[in-house]
N, C-alpha and C positions, 0 to 999 in steps of 0.2 A: 282351175284353181291357181291362184297367183299369190306369192308371198312378197311383200314389199316392206322394207325397213329403211327409215331415214333418220339420221342422227346429225345434229348440229351442236357442237360443243364449244364453249368458251369463245364464241365469235364476237368480234367487235364490229360496229357498223363500217369502220374504215378498212376492214380486212379485204384484200383483193380476192376475187373468186377464181380467176384463171391467170395463167402466166401471161405477162405482157409481151411486147415485141422484144426480140432478141437484142441483147446489149452489144455494143461495139467496143472496139479498142482494146489494147492490151500491153503487157509488161516487158521489160528487157533486162537481160543479164548484164552484170557489170564487167567491163573490160579490164583485164589485168595489165600491169606495166612492169617491165623488167627494171630492177633497181640498177643504178649506175655502178660500175665496177671501178673503184679507185686505182687498183693495180693496173687495169687497162689504160686508164687515163695517164698514169705515170709513164707507162711504156711509150705512149704516143708522144709525150713531151721529151722523151729521151733522144729523139732525133732519128735520122735515117740509117745510121750505121748498125742498128740492132733489129733483129726480127721482131715483129709485133706479136704479142700474146693475146689470144682471144679467149675471153671467159664467158661461158654460157651459164646463166643462173636460172634454176627452175626447181619447182617442188617435185620431189620424188613421190610417185603414186604409191599409196599404201593399199595392198591388194584386199585386205579384209576390213580395215577401219575407214568408215565414212566420216566426213566432217559435218554434213547437214542432212536433214530429211528433205525430200523433194518439195513438199507442200509449201506454198508461199505463206501459209498461216504460221509456219515455224521460222521466225526471222533470225533466231540465234543458232550458234553451233550446238551440236548435241550435248556437249559438256555443260552448256548453259541452258539447256531445255529441261524444265522441272517436271518431267514425266518419263516413264519407261518407254523409250522409243528404240526399237532394234532395227538396224539397217543391214540388210543382207545384200552384199554387192555381187555383181555377176562373176567377178573373178573367183569368188568363193564357190558358188554353186556350179560354175562351169568346171572348175577343178575336180569337183566331186562327181561330175557326170550327171548331175541332176537335170532333168528335162521338164518336169512339171512343177507347178506351184506347190503341190503337196510335198514333193521331194525337197524343194528348196526350203520349205518351212521347218524341216528337221533341224535347221541351224538355230532355232530358238526353242527352249525347253517347254514341254507341256502343251505344244500346239500341234494338232494333227487331225487326221480323218479317222477317229476312233469309232464312229457310229456307222454301221453298214446300211441301215434302213429298216423299214418295217412293212408288214402286210404284203410281203412278197416283192416289194420294190427294193432296188439297189441304188445306192448313191453313186451314180456314174460320174459325178463331178466333184468339185472341191468342197466337200462337206466338212468344213473346218470347225473344230472345237477349240476354244481358247479360254483359259481360266474358268472352266465350268459351264460355258454357254456356247450354243451354236452361233458361229460367226459367219456362216455362209452368205447371209444377206448383207454383210458389211465388207464386201470386196470391192475395191475401186481400181480403176485404171486412169492414171494421171489425174487423180482427184475426183473422178466422176464414177458414180455407182455402176457396177457391171453385174447385171442380173442374168440368171441362166445357170442351170446345174450341169455345167460342162467342165471337163478337165482342161485347165489353162496351161499352155506350153510357155516356157520362159525364153524361147529363142530370140525374142525381140525385146527383152527386158534388161534395163540397165541396173536397177536396184529395186529391192522390195522393202518398203517401210512398214514395220509392224508396230502399231500404236496400241499399247496395253492400258486398259482403263477406259471409262466412259469417254466417248468422243462426240458428245452432243454439240458442242460449239464448233467442232471441226467439220463434221459430216452430217449433222442432223440426226434423224432417226437411225437406230442401229442396235447392234448387240450390246448388252450391258458391259461387256468387258473389253471392247476395243474394236479396231478395224485394221484392214490390210490394204495397202496401196501399192500397185505395181506401176513402175515408172518406165516408159518406153524409151528406146534408143532414138536419138535425134541426130541430124546431120551436123558435122563440124567442118571447120576450114582446114582440114588435113586429109590428104589422100591416103586412105588405108584400105586394106583388103584382108579378110580372114575367111577361111573355109575349113570345115572339119568333116571327116568321114569316120563313123563309128561302126564297128562290128562287134557282136557280142553273143552271149548265150541266148538260147531260145530264138535263134534266127533273127537277131536284132541287127538292123541296118538303118543308120540315121545319117543324113547329110544336111549341113547347114552352110550358109554363106552370109557374110556381113561385109558389104562393100560401100565405102564412102568416097565420093568424088567431088572435088571443087569444080564448079562450073564457071564461075566468075569470081575470082578472089577479090578484085577491087570492089565489086558490088556486094560481096558477101553472100553469094548464091552457092548452095551445096545440095547434093543429092545423096541419099542413103538408101540402100536396099538390103533387106534381110529376107532370106528364103529358108524353107525347111521342107524336108521330105523324110518320112519315117515309115518303115515297115518292121514290125516287131511282134514277137510272141511275148509271153509272160513267163519268166523263170519259175514262178511259183505255181502256175496253173496250166494244165494241159488245155489246148483248144482256145484259150483266151488270146485275142490278138489286138493290136493297137496299130492302126493305119491312119496316118494324117499327113497333110501337106499344107503349107501356108506361104503367103507372100506379104511383105510389109514394106512398101515404098514410102519414102518421106522426102519432102522438098522444103528447103529453108531459104529465106530471103533476108537480106539486110543484116547479116551477122557482124558486119563492121560498124553498123550505125546504131542509133538509139532505138530503132524499131525493128524487132525481129518477128518474122512470120514463119510458122511451121505448118505444113499441110501433110497430114499422116493418113494412111489407109492401111487397114489390116483385113485380110481375107484368110479364113481357116476352114478346111474341110476335114472331117474325121469320118472314118468308116470302121468302127470297132466291133468286136464281139464282146458283149458285156459279161460280167462275172456275177452270178447270183450267190456265190459262196459255197461252202461245203458244210455238211451236217456236223453238229457239235457232239455227236455221240462218241463216247469214250474219252472226252476231255475231262480234266480235273473239275469236279463239282457236278458232273452229269450223273443222273440217276434215271431209272426207267420212268417214262411218263404213263405207264400202264401197270397198275398194281397186279394184274393177272399174269404179267410177264416180267418177273423180277430179274430174269437173266439178262435183260437189256442193260442193267446197271453196270455189269462187268464187261460189256462189249468192248472190243478193240476199237480204237479210233480209225477213221478212214485215212487213206493216203491223201495228204493235203493237196497233191497235184491233180486229184480227180476233178473232172468237170461234169456237173450235173445239169447243165443246160442242153441246148440243141445247137447243132452246127448252123441252123438257119436263123439263130438269134442275131440281132444286129443292134447297133447304136450309131445312127447317122447324125452328124452335126454339121451345120453350115453357119458360120459366123462372119459378119461384116461390120467394120467399125471405121467411120470417117471422122477425123478430128482436125479442127483448125485452132491453132494457138497463136495469139498475137501478144507481144510484149513490147512495152514502150517505157523508156526512162526519160523523164522531163529534166530540164536543165537544173532545176532546184533539187534533184535527187528523188522526187516522187516517182513511184513505179506503178504501172498499170498492167494488168494481165487479164486477158479474156480467153476462155476456152469454150469452143462449141463442139458438140458431139452428136452424131447420129449412129446408132448401133442396132443391129438386128441379129438375133440368134435363133436358129431353128434346130430342134432336136426331135428325132423320131426313133424310138427304140422298141424292140420286142424282146422280152426276157422270159425265159422258162425258169420259174422259181418254185420253191417248195416250202412247206412247213413240216418240221420233224415231229409232229404231234403223234399221239398214240394211234390215231386213225390212219396216218400216212406211213408209218413204219410197218411193213409187212414181213412177218417172220414165221413162215410155216413150220420151221424146225428149230427148236431151241438149241440143238447141238450142232447145227450146220449153218454157220453164218453165211456161207456162200450162196444160200438160197434166199437170203434176206433182200428186200427191195424197198425202194423209197418212191412213194407216189409224188409225181410232179404235176400238181393240179392247178397251179397258179400261172396263168399266162398274162404277164404284165405288159401293157401297151401304153406308151406315152407319146403324144404328139403335142408338142408345146412350142410356142413362138413368143419371144420376148423382144420388145423394142424399147429403145431409150432415146429421147430427144432432150438435150440439156445444153444450158448456157451458163457459164460461171464467170463472174467479174470480181477481181480484187484490186483494191487501191491501197498502196503502202506508202506511208509518209513518215519522215523523221521530223520531230518537233521538239524544240527545247523550251521549257517553261521554268526559268530560273535555274535552280540546281538540278532539276529533273529533266532527263532526256527520254522522250517518248518515241516509240515506234508503233504507229497506228496501222492496223489492217482493217479495212472496211470492205464488205463483200455483199454481193447479191447473187443467189443461185436460183435458177429456174429450171425445172425438169418436168418431163412427162414420161411416165413409165406405163407400159401395157404388157399384159400377159394373157395369152389365150391357150386353152387346152381343149382337145377333142377326144371323145371316147370312141372305142371301136368294138365291134363284135367279130366273130369268125377267127378267133385266135387258135382254134383247133384243139385237139386232144393229144397229149404226149403220154406214151406208155410209161409205166413205172421203170425206174432205173435200178439196176443191181446196186445194192448199197456200197459194196466194196470194189466193184468193177463196172462203173457206169459206161454206157455206150452213147455218146452224143449224136451218133449217126442214126439212131432209131427214127423211123418215119413218124411224121405228125399227121394225124387224121383230121380232115376238115379244115385245113388252114386256108382261110379266104378272108382277109381283113377288109372290113367295110365300116364306114362311119355309122355309129349307132343313133345319132341325132342328139345325144347328150353332149353338152359342152359348157365351158365356163369362160368368162372374160373379165379380167380385172384391170382397172386403170386408176392411176394416181397422179394428179398434177400438184406440184409443190412449188411454193415461192418462199424463199428464205433470205433473211438479212442478218448480218452479224457484224460485230465490232470487237476487235481484239486490241489491247493496249499493253505493250511491254515498256515498263518504266524502269529506268536505270538511275540509281542514286549513288553518285560517286562511281568508283571502280569495283565495289564489292557487293552492292545490293541490286537485285533485279526483281521487280514485282510484275506479276501478270494478272490481268483481269479481262474476261471476255464474256460476251452474252450473245445469244442467237435466238431468233424467232423464226419458226417454221409454220407456215399455213399450208394445209393440204386438203384436197378434195379427192376422196376415193369412192369409186363406184364398182360394184361387183354384180355381174349378171350370170346366172346359171340356168341351164335347162336340164332337168333330170327326167328320167322316164319312170312313170309310176309303176309300182309293184302292188301285189295283193295286200301287203302290210302297210306300205307308205301311203297309199291312197286307195282304200278299199271301194270307194264309190266310183272310181274311174276305171275304164278298161286298162288292162295291163299294157304298158308301153306308151301311154299317153304322155306327151311332153308337158312338164310342169315347170313354169318359169319362176325364178326368184330374182328380185331386184333389191339390192341393199346399198345404202349410201352412208358415208361418214365424212364430216368436215370438222376440222379442229385446228387449234393453235397449240404449238409446243414451244415452251420456253426452257432453255438450258443455259448453264453458266459454268465458269471455271475461274478459280482464283489460286494464286500461288505466291510464295515468297522464296527467293533463292539468295544464298550468301556464298561469296567466293573467298575462302580463306587464302587461296593463292590464285594466280592468274590461270592455272590449269586444273582447278578443282572447284567443286561446288557441293553444297548441301541445300536441301530444299524441302518444303512442305506444300502439299497440293490438296485442294478440294475440287471435285468436279461432279457433274451429273449428266445424265442422258435420259431420254424418254423414247419408248418404243410403242407406237399406238397399235390398236387392232388393225389388221389388214396390212401390216408392214411388209408382208410377202405377197401383196396384191390379191389376197383372198380374204373375204369377209364371211362370217357365218351367222346363222340365225339360231344356233344351238346355245342353250343356256350354259352348258359346261365348257364352251370354247372361248379362249381368250381373244379370238378374232371376232367376237360378237360386238357390234358397235355400241351396245349399252354399257360396255365397260370402259373405264379410264385407261390411259396408257400405262404400261409398265414403267416404273421409275427406278433408276439406278443411281446410287451415290457412292463415290469412291473418295477415300482419303489415302494419301500416300506420303511417306517420308523416305527420302533417298539421298544418295551421295554419289558423285561422279568424280573421277580423278584420271588425268592423263599423265602417264609416266614415260620414262625412257625417251626424253625429248619429244613428248606428245605422240609417240608412235603407237603406244598401247593404251587402250581405254579400259578403265575398271568402273563397273556400275554395281550399285546395291540399292534395293528398294524394299520397304515394308509397306504393305497395302491392305486395305479392307474395302470390299465392295458389298453393299447391301442392295438387294433387289426386292421391291415390294409391289403390291397390286397384282399378285398372282391369284388366279381364279381357283377357289376351293369350295367344296360342298360342305355345308353345315350338317353334322351327323344327326341333329335333332329334327330340324324342319326340312332337311334334304334339299334346300335351296342353295344357290351358288352366290358367293360373295368374294370380293377382292381382299381377302384377309391373309393370303399367303405371303411369306417372306423367306428369301433365300440369302445366304451369305457365303462369300469366298474371301479368305484372307490368307496371307502368306508372305513369303520372302522370295525375291528373285535376285540372282547374282549373275554377272556377265563379265567376260574379259574378251577383248577383240583388238587385234592389231599385230604389231611386231615386237617380239622380245629382243631380237637383234635384227640386223639387216637381212640375215639369212633364215631366221626362225620366226614363223608366223603362227598365230593361234586364234581360234574362235571357240569359246566355250561358254556354257550357261548352265545354271542349276536353279530349280524352283521347288519350293515346298508349298503345297496348297491345302489348307484346311477348309473344307466345305461343309455346310450344314443347312438344314431346314429350320429356320427360326420360328416359323408358324406355318401350319398346314401339314398335310399328310406326307409321309416319306415317299421318295421317288425311286428307290433302288429295290431290285428284286430280292436282295439279301436282307432287307429291313434295316440296313445300316443308315444312320443319320448322316448322309453325305449326298453329293450330287453325282449323277451317273456320268460315265464317259469322261471322267476327270482323274488323272493319276495324282495321287497324293504327293509323289516325288517324281521328278524327271531331270535327266542330265543329258547334255549333248556336248560333243567336243570334236574339233578338227584341228590338226596341226601339221605343218610341213616344214622341212629343213632343206635349204638349197646347198648342195654339195658342190665341190669344184667340178669342172668339165661338163657343166650343164645338167647335172642329175639332181632331181628333187624327189625326196621320199617323204611320205607322210601317211596320215590316216586319222581315224577317230573312233570313239566308242559312244554309243547312245544307250541310255537306260530309260525305260518306261515303267512306271509303277503299275500296280494292279488297277484294272478298270472295272468299276461296278456298272452293270447294265441296268437299264430301266425295267420297270415292272409292268406287266400286262396280263398277269394271271396264268402264264405258261407253266406247265407242270414238267418237272424233271430236268429242265435245261440249266446249264451253268449260270450262276448269278454273277459271274465275274470272268475276266480274262487275266491270266497270270502276268506278273511282271517279267521283264526280260532285259538282257543286255545283247547288243549287236555291235560287232566291230567291222570296220571297213578300212581299206588301205589303197594307197595310190603311189605310183612311180611314174615320174615324168622326165623324159630325156630330150634335151634340145640338140637336135642333130646339127642344125645350122640356123642362120637367121630366117630361113624360109620354112623350116619344118621342125616340129617337135612331136614326139610320140608320148602318149599317156596310157598307162594301164591302170584300170580300176578293178579292184576285187571287193565284192560286197558280201557281207555276212561271212567273214573269214572262217568262223568256227561252226558254220552250218547249223545255226541255232533254229529250232522250230518254235514258232511263237504265233500268237493271235494278234493280227494287226488291227482288226476291227470286228465288232460283234453286233448283231441286230438286237432290237428291243426285246423280242421274245426269247432270244438265246438259242433259237433253232439253227441259225446259220452264223458262220464267221468267215472272215477273209484271212487266209494264212499269210504270214510274212514270207518273203522270198527266201529260198535256200541260198547256199553259196553260188554266186555266179560272177562273171567277169565281162569286161568290155575293153576293147583296144581302140584308141582314137588317134588319128593322124590329123594334126592341126597345121594348116598351111597359111603362110603370111606373105602378102605381096603388095 
């Protein structure tokens, strides 16, 4: 028996079917020139009897505030960019001791890994939610999509650009509410060297090095090397471990000339023990899932540090990424940039998971909780490989047409993405764990992993063209208009093994293939108007949209209730935003405010009358976001943000377990802050507080589990002492007041990830 589905939507005869030959050529950064110093010139004219004074002019680096986003699609400074774009610089997240993307994203409010997973699976990677929607599929590295559910380290990252709102014209398909771009470190024409050694709670040991060397200054050749090695436990969880090492060499040519070439490579290996979470029994909102055992409602919560997996669980990751970037600036000021990328990520994990349902909670004595146990019946195995082959070209030109000054950006993106998954049998059987004193060393019977023969393979080839126009009218008005066309061909092949219910006419275990195809065109656009009351401020209005087609995660479905079925149209998102930006204190401090509304339509819903599925669902998220970033004084730096999100289901069934008309895994309010003050004698003190509002979980019919995770405040602190020019020491203390909180919760509410209790790390930073 074979299932085959083919869909061709909105195709024109001229639409290309496959990506053409890779494009050549690329763009170059502008060289700065020091301004002449009139005082120095006067001294020179004064004659030989006086000593010469030498003045060095240069811009002082602002540790927290960035001037530009990295993408060549954003040609203006952030203050003149009509959209909420948050840039998180490495100076900020390094000072906080953040090591992963998830930790660095705490610097922008309402963005995080709030969803633990479902059906026994655990999100072992960057499962990021932003403004009410899963943004995990909209993560980019140097502007190219990075697929794979892995945890990304920031040891080789210069800055993180968080674009909030639909990004259809910027990145093509993606999450309705934005994208995240990680910008890697590149060689420079300056000999520098930095290394760090960190020790901390839970046997944490981490070492990094960042070395830049000029090979040939006259030719503009430089080399940069970043390395990482980490062995760490988890302060929040017994038996959970994080072991990784990585190397990232980069070579640059022509840094003095009009053509720059960067050759980058990244290799990462991880050998972790994954965390399936802890049972939610005893948490606020929990009640007995079994009417015959009401005593479970009043049960005490478990120790958040308990580990309910097995010591033989593992999460092995190998990632390789090779990138070539060429930049060229023509004599007329036109700029060309080309980026080519090949990346491969392999992940293989074995996770002992559980569901805290009535059948799995074993309580032989109502009065003796020490005899209670939890069945661990879910052995989750994941063997996934992701590959990306991409080429991007952008051409930027400045054109004057009378009183209008245009900055045009034209681009062509070509990509091929593949994902394969293999299923296994022989996961073995794990004995029930004592509910309050689990033993992860219990033996596993029958553990012998073997491929089952079931597998899936998804592939998507995409060709995209776009044009962006930034129009300046005088010194106070800036208008933007952009459009993008994406054509994609997606194929999905799966081999399932028949069961007595899925294919009663076939012998059990017979391979059943499925082949599904989808081709379509996606059109997205963005328009905005910006007015500058002063040179260092702006107010703006924005309209933008994006589209997310079936199979955007490289998996199609033949199920009528699945949005991944090719019979359905793409999900369409539209955002309107009104905002203001202002730079104060000699432009050292940036203030941002935005009001926004995003509507998402074409959600798949079941009609209650005919029980058929239609794309009648509509969701909405609207709110306000405030941010302040930079320096209040030369010694006092701050980064803070606040968001209020009002989410609702405008049409369709509710998606929260509580029955509230809101989106799940989305805090109504969130606040983040970090501030430091530099004292004399090389001492810097600082810290921050974070607030996360209540999270409503999704609904799947689970009985007795909490429908939400409570709101919480967490405070962190830092003390940094500069011993000399070669060495500084930094002490970070996290969760100062030892707050217990739920960091993420799964869809059924059976499991949650506890937030880390109070812990500390000490870092020695060496400079040479």
